[in-house]
KOLNU-923901 format. One record per residue: residue number from 0; residue in one letter; x, z, y negated of N, C-alpha, C in turn. Coordinates in steps of 0.02 Angstrom, whole numbers, always signed. Layout:
KOLNU-923901
<pt resi="NUM" resn="A" n_xx="X" n_zz="Z" n_yy="Y" ca_xx="X" ca_zz="Z" ca_yy="Y" c_xx="X" c_zz="Z" c_yy="Y"/>
...
end
This chain:
KOLNU-923901
<pt resi="0" resn="M" n_xx="+60" n_zz="+2" n_yy="+73" ca_xx="+8" ca_zz="-14" ca_yy="+0" c_xx="+44" c_zz="-15" c_yy="-52"/>
<pt resi="1" resn="T" n_xx="+18" n_zz="-40" n_yy="-110" ca_xx="+58" ca_zz="-44" ca_yy="-175" c_xx="+41" c_zz="+16" c_yy="-224"/>
<pt resi="2" resn="Q" n_xx="+101" n_zz="+47" n_yy="-249" ca_xx="+96" ca_zz="+100" ca_yy="-302" c_xx="+64" c_zz="+62" c_yy="-379"/>
<pt resi="3" resn="R" n_xx="+10" n_zz="+98" n_yy="-397" ca_xx="-20" ca_zz="+89" ca_yy="-459" c_xx="+22" c_zz="+93" c_yy="-522"/>
<pt resi="4" resn="R" n_xx="+35" n_zz="+48" n_yy="-568" ca_xx="+95" ca_zz="+41" ca_yy="-620" c_xx="+47" c_zz="+84" c_yy="-681"/>
<pt resi="5" resn="R" n_xx="+104" n_zz="+127" n_yy="-702" ca_xx="+72" ca_zz="+183" ca_yy="-763" c_xx="+106" c_zz="+142" c_yy="-840"/>
<pt resi="6" resn="W" n_xx="+58" n_zz="+148" n_yy="-889" ca_xx="+80" ca_zz="+138" ca_yy="-951" c_xx="+146" c_zz="+142" c_yy="-961"/>
<pt resi="7" resn="S" n_xx="+166" n_zz="+196" n_yy="-936" ca_xx="+255" ca_zz="+189" ca_yy="-951" c_xx="+302" c_zz="+161" c_yy="-921"/>
<pt resi="8" resn="D" n_xx="+262" n_zz="+133" n_yy="-845" ca_xx="+293" ca_zz="+73" ca_yy="-831" c_xx="+313" c_zz="+6" c_yy="-868"/>
<pt resi="9" resn="L" n_xx="+255" n_zz="+0" n_yy="-891" ca_xx="+256" ca_zz="-69" ca_yy="-940" c_xx="+327" c_zz="-91" c_yy="-983"/>
<pt resi="10" resn="T" n_xx="+334" n_zz="-140" n_yy="-983" ca_xx="+375" ca_zz="-162" ca_yy="-1050" c_xx="+357" c_zz="-154" c_yy="-1097"/>
<pt resi="11" resn="P" n_xx="+368" n_zz="-158" n_yy="-1155" ca_xx="+344" ca_zz="-169" ca_yy="-1230" c_xx="+303" c_zz="-239" c_yy="-1231"/>
<pt resi="12" resn="R" n_xx="+330" n_zz="-279" n_yy="-1210" ca_xx="+296" ca_zz="-341" ca_yy="-1226" c_xx="+229" c_zz="-339" c_yy="-1168"/>
<pt resi="13" resn="Q" n_xx="+225" n_zz="-312" n_yy="-1114" ca_xx="+182" ca_zz="-312" ca_yy="-1082" c_xx="+127" c_zz="-257" c_yy="-1106"/>
<pt resi="14" resn="R" n_xx="+144" n_zz="-203" n_yy="-1141" ca_xx="+92" ca_zz="-163" ca_yy="-1175" c_xx="+41" c_zz="-202" c_yy="-1240"/>
<pt resi="15" resn="E" n_xx="+89" n_zz="-250" n_yy="-1266" ca_xx="+71" ca_zz="-275" ca_yy="-1323" c_xx="+18" c_zz="-339" c_yy="-1292"/>
<pt resi="16" resn="V" n_xx="+35" n_zz="-367" n_yy="-1235" ca_xx="-21" ca_zz="-418" ca_yy="-1212" c_xx="-72" c_zz="-391" c_yy="-1188"/>
<pt resi="17" resn="L" n_xx="-58" n_zz="-337" n_yy="-1166" ca_xx="-137" ca_zz="-291" ca_yy="-1140" c_xx="-165" c_zz="-268" c_yy="-1194"/>
<pt resi="18" resn="R" n_xx="-154" n_zz="-245" n_yy="-1249" ca_xx="-176" ca_zz="-221" ca_yy="-1308" c_xx="-212" c_zz="-277" c_yy="-1332"/>
<pt resi="19" resn="L" n_xx="-177" n_zz="-349" n_yy="-1331" ca_xx="-210" ca_zz="-404" ca_yy="-1367" c_xx="-270" c_zz="-406" c_yy="-1313"/>
<pt resi="20" resn="A" n_xx="-262" n_zz="-431" n_yy="-1250" ca_xx="-334" ca_zz="-430" ca_yy="-1207" c_xx="-375" c_zz="-384" c_yy="-1231"/>
<pt resi="21" resn="I" n_xx="-369" n_zz="-328" n_yy="-1233" ca_xx="-423" ca_zz="-277" ca_yy="-1243" c_xx="-449" c_zz="-288" c_yy="-1298"/>
<pt resi="22" resn="V" n_xx="-423" n_zz="-299" n_yy="-1343" ca_xx="-463" ca_zz="-325" ca_yy="-1410" c_xx="-497" c_zz="-378" c_yy="-1404"/>
<pt resi="23" resn="V" n_xx="-451" n_zz="-440" n_yy="-1387" ca_xx="-497" ca_zz="-491" ca_yy="-1389" c_xx="-572" c_zz="-485" c_yy="-1322"/>
<pt resi="24" resn="Q" n_xx="-554" n_zz="-444" n_yy="-1281" ca_xx="-636" ca_zz="-441" ca_yy="-1249" c_xx="-677" c_zz="-390" c_yy="-1272"/>
<pt resi="25" resn="V" n_xx="-645" n_zz="-357" n_yy="-1321" ca_xx="-706" ca_zz="-298" ca_yy="-1344" c_xx="-740" c_zz="-338" c_yy="-1385"/>
<pt resi="26" resn="A" n_xx="-677" n_zz="-379" n_yy="-1421" ca_xx="-718" ca_zz="-425" ca_yy="-1488" c_xx="-765" c_zz="-477" c_yy="-1456"/>
<pt resi="27" resn="L" n_xx="-762" n_zz="-500" n_yy="-1402" ca_xx="-806" ca_zz="-567" ca_yy="-1388" c_xx="-870" c_zz="-524" c_yy="-1355"/>
<pt resi="28" resn="A" n_xx="-870" n_zz="-456" n_yy="-1333" ca_xx="-918" ca_zz="-438" ca_yy="-1283" c_xx="-960" c_zz="-409" c_yy="-1344"/>
<pt resi="29" resn="L" n_xx="-941" n_zz="-374" n_yy="-1409" ca_xx="-965" ca_zz="-361" ca_yy="-1480" c_xx="-1004" c_zz="-411" c_yy="-1499"/>
<pt resi="30" resn="T" n_xx="-971" n_zz="-461" n_yy="-1510" ca_xx="-1010" ca_zz="-529" ca_yy="-1528" c_xx="-1067" c_zz="-554" c_yy="-1502"/>
<pt resi="31" resn="A" n_xx="-1049" n_zz="-558" n_yy="-1429" ca_xx="-1102" ca_zz="-583" ca_yy="-1387" c_xx="-1157" c_zz="-535" c_yy="-1391"/>
<pt resi="32" resn="W" n_xx="-1156" n_zz="-468" n_yy="-1397" ca_xx="-1216" ca_zz="-428" ca_yy="-1399" c_xx="-1240" c_zz="-417" c_yy="-1446"/>
<pt resi="33" resn="V" n_xx="-1210" n_zz="-435" n_yy="-1510" ca_xx="-1248" ca_zz="-433" ca_yy="-1573" c_xx="-1286" c_zz="-491" c_yy="-1581"/>
<pt resi="34" resn="D" n_xx="-1255" n_zz="-556" n_yy="-1564" ca_xx="-1294" ca_zz="-621" ca_yy="-1556" c_xx="-1349" c_zz="-607" c_yy="-1521"/>
<pt resi="35" resn="L" n_xx="-1338" n_zz="-584" n_yy="-1471" ca_xx="-1402" ca_zz="-561" ca_yy="-1398" c_xx="-1464" c_zz="-525" c_yy="-1425"/>
<pt resi="36" resn="A" n_xx="-1433" n_zz="-479" n_yy="-1474" ca_xx="-1482" ca_zz="-435" ca_yy="-1514" c_xx="-1523" c_zz="-463" c_yy="-1560"/>
<pt resi="37" resn="R" n_xx="-1490" n_zz="-508" n_yy="-1572" ca_xx="-1509" ca_zz="-535" ca_yy="-1643" c_xx="-1575" c_zz="-594" c_yy="-1636"/>
<pt resi="38" resn="R" n_xx="-1557" n_zz="-630" n_yy="-1582" ca_xx="-1565" ca_zz="-693" ca_yy="-1552" c_xx="-1653" c_zz="-683" c_yy="-1517"/>
<pt resi="39" resn="P" n_xx="-1707" n_zz="-711" n_yy="-1549" ca_xx="-1748" ca_zz="-716" ca_yy="-1524" c_xx="-1760" c_zz="-741" c_yy="-1442"/>
<pt resi="40" resn="A" n_xx="-1802" n_zz="-715" n_yy="-1399" ca_xx="-1794" ca_zz="-708" ca_yy="-1325" c_xx="-1812" c_zz="-783" c_yy="-1308"/>
<pt resi="41" resn="A" n_xx="-1851" n_zz="-814" n_yy="-1352" ca_xx="-1858" ca_zz="-906" ca_yy="-1335" c_xx="-1786" c_zz="-919" c_yy="-1324"/>
<pt resi="42" resn="Q" n_xx="-1755" n_zz="-902" n_yy="-1390" ca_xx="-1670" ca_zz="-936" ca_yy="-1381" c_xx="-1626" c_zz="-923" c_yy="-1350"/>
<pt resi="43" resn="V" n_xx="-1653" n_zz="-898" n_yy="-1284" ca_xx="-1607" ca_zz="-859" ca_yy="-1243" c_xx="-1635" c_zz="-899" c_yy="-1174"/>
<pt resi="44" resn="R" n_xx="-1585" n_zz="-932" n_yy="-1122" ca_xx="-1593" ca_zz="-943" ca_yy="-1076" c_xx="-1610" c_zz="-886" c_yy="-1015"/>
<pt resi="45" resn="G" n_xx="-1655" n_zz="-870" n_yy="-993" ca_xx="-1661" ca_zz="-814" ca_yy="-935" c_xx="-1673" c_zz="-749" c_yy="-984"/>
<pt resi="46" resn="P" n_xx="-1685" n_zz="-677" n_yy="-945" ca_xx="-1698" ca_zz="-619" ca_yy="-965" c_xx="-1627" c_zz="-618" c_yy="-1009"/>
<pt resi="47" resn="K" n_xx="-1666" n_zz="-571" n_yy="-1067" ca_xx="-1602" ca_zz="-545" ca_yy="-1102" c_xx="-1564" c_zz="-485" c_yy="-1075"/>
<pt resi="48" resn="G" n_xx="-1596" n_zz="-439" n_yy="-1053" ca_xx="-1564" ca_zz="-388" ca_yy="-1002" c_xx="-1515" c_zz="-393" c_yy="-947"/>
<pt resi="49" resn="A" n_xx="-1544" n_zz="-454" n_yy="-910" ca_xx="-1473" ca_zz="-475" ca_yy="-877" c_xx="-1402" c_zz="-508" c_yy="-922"/>
<pt resi="50" resn="W" n_xx="-1428" n_zz="-555" n_yy="-968" ca_xx="-1366" ca_zz="-568" ca_yy="-1014" c_xx="-1342" c_zz="-505" c_yy="-1052"/>
<pt resi="51" resn="A" n_xx="-1367" n_zz="-436" n_yy="-1048" ca_xx="-1335" ca_zz="-394" ca_yy="-1082" c_xx="-1285" c_zz="-360" c_yy="-1020"/>
<pt resi="52" resn="L" n_xx="-1316" n_zz="-358" n_yy="-974" ca_xx="-1264" ca_zz="-342" ca_yy="-920" c_xx="-1196" c_zz="-390" c_yy="-905"/>
<pt resi="53" resn="A" n_xx="-1226" n_zz="-451" n_yy="-889" ca_xx="-1185" ca_zz="-492" ca_yy="-891" c_xx="-1118" c_zz="-504" c_yy="-944"/>
<pt resi="54" resn="I" n_xx="-1126" n_zz="-490" n_yy="-1007" ca_xx="-1081" ca_zz="-491" ca_yy="-1058" c_xx="-1040" c_zz="-443" c_yy="-1038"/>
<pt resi="55" resn="A" n_xx="-1055" n_zz="-359" n_yy="-992" ca_xx="-1006" ca_zz="-338" ca_yy="-987" c_xx="-940" c_zz="-349" c_yy="-940"/>
<pt resi="56" resn="I" n_xx="-951" n_zz="-399" n_yy="-909" ca_xx="-907" ca_zz="-408" ca_yy="-857" c_xx="-856" c_zz="-457" c_yy="-906"/>
<pt resi="57" resn="N" n_xx="-783" n_zz="-429" n_yy="-903" ca_xx="-728" ca_zz="-456" ca_yy="-934" c_xx="-728" c_zz="-504" c_yy="-976"/>
<pt resi="58" resn="F" n_xx="-700" n_zz="-561" n_yy="-981" ca_xx="-702" ca_zz="-612" ca_yy="-1011" c_xx="-759" c_zz="-664" c_yy="-998"/>
<pt resi="59" resn="V" n_xx="-777" n_zz="-665" n_yy="-945" ca_xx="-824" ca_zz="-707" ca_yy="-902" c_xx="-897" c_zz="-699" c_yy="-945"/>
<pt resi="60" resn="G" n_xx="-921" n_zz="-644" n_yy="-931" ca_xx="-982" ca_zz="-638" ca_yy="-964" c_xx="-996" c_zz="-666" c_yy="-1036"/>
<pt resi="61" resn="P" n_xx="-957" n_zz="-634" n_yy="-1084" ca_xx="-974" ca_zz="-678" ca_yy="-1157" c_xx="-960" c_zz="-743" c_yy="-1150"/>
<pt resi="62" resn="L" n_xx="-912" n_zz="-783" n_yy="-1102" ca_xx="-899" ca_zz="-838" ca_yy="-1125" c_xx="-957" c_zz="-878" c_yy="-1096"/>
<pt resi="63" resn="A" n_xx="-985" n_zz="-855" n_yy="-1038" ca_xx="-1034" ca_zz="-870" ca_yy="-1009" c_xx="-1107" c_zz="-868" c_yy="-1053"/>
<pt resi="64" resn="Y" n_xx="-1113" n_zz="-813" n_yy="-1085" ca_xx="-1157" ca_zz="-812" ca_yy="-1123" c_xx="-1160" c_zz="-873" c_yy="-1176"/>
<pt resi="65" resn="F" n_xx="-1121" n_zz="-871" n_yy="-1207" ca_xx="-1088" ca_zz="-930" ca_yy="-1263" c_xx="-1105" c_zz="-1000" c_yy="-1251"/>
<pt resi="66" resn="A" n_xx="-1088" n_zz="-1009" n_yy="-1185" ca_xx="-1092" ca_zz="-1077" ca_yy="-1165" c_xx="-1156" c_zz="-1086" c_yy="-1131"/>
<pt resi="67" resn="R" n_xx="-1167" n_zz="-1048" n_yy="-1085" ca_xx="-1236" ca_zz="-1056" ca_yy="-1052" c_xx="-1313" c_zz="-1031" c_yy="-1070"/>
<pt resi="68" resn="G" n_xx="-1294" n_zz="-963" n_yy="-1113" ca_xx="-1362" ca_zz="-918" ca_yy="-1116" c_xx="-1406" c_zz="-939" c_yy="-1181"/>
<pt resi="69" resn="R" n_xx="-1385" n_zz="-961" n_yy="-1221" ca_xx="-1421" ca_zz="-970" ca_yy="-1287" c_xx="-1443" c_zz="-1050" c_yy="-1299"/>
<pt resi="70" resn="R" n_xx="-1500" n_zz="-1055" n_yy="-1315" ca_xx="-1522" ca_zz="-1105" ca_yy="-1328" c_xx="-1504" c_zz="-1124" c_yy="-1390"/>
<pt resi="71" resn="P" n_xx="-1515" n_zz="-1173" n_yy="-1430" ca_xx="-1497" ca_zz="-1202" ca_yy="-1489" c_xx="-1560" c_zz="-1189" c_yy="-1523"/>
<pt resi="72" resn="A" n_xx="-1543" n_zz="-1168" n_yy="-1586" ca_xx="-1588" ca_zz="-1142" ca_yy="-1641" c_xx="-1617" c_zz="-1219" c_yy="-1657"/>
<pt resi="73" resn="P" n_xx="-1683" n_zz="-1200" n_yy="-1667" ca_xx="-1731" ca_zz="-1257" ca_yy="-1695" c_xx="-1697" c_zz="-1285" c_yy="-1763"/>
<pt resi="74" resn="V" n_xx="-1710" n_zz="-1346" n_yy="-1765" ca_xx="-1691" ca_zz="-1375" ca_yy="-1828" c_xx="-1742" c_zz="-1373" c_yy="-1895"/>
<pt resi="75" resn="V" n_xx="-1738" n_zz="-1346" n_yy="-1943" ca_xx="-1788" ca_zz="-1335" ca_yy="-1996" c_xx="-1751" c_zz="-1399" c_yy="-2054"/>
<pt resi="76" resn="K" n_xx="-1811" n_zz="-1459" n_yy="-2039" ca_xx="-1811" ca_zz="-1486" ca_yy="-2081" c_xx="-1839" c_zz="-1483" c_yy="-2162"/>
<pt resi="77" resn="V" n_xx="-1811" n_zz="-1498" n_yy="-2213" ca_xx="-1833" ca_zz="-1477" ca_yy="-2285" c_xx="-1857" c_zz="-1547" c_yy="-2319"/>
end
């Protein structure tokens, strides 16, 4: 069995990459959750509750929501 690496075992470069990945993940998730909360249910493909849970799955959830979960907003002609 492999031994788990601790934060102190990582190089400074690895720590920075990990910090950046965490920041990007949190930013993507927050952006997706805010968009989901503000978007009417008619503009979301599938149940909003399911998308809220899916967004919590690493990078895959928010990217899937932005790629497939949103319907385009109706065009308003002036």
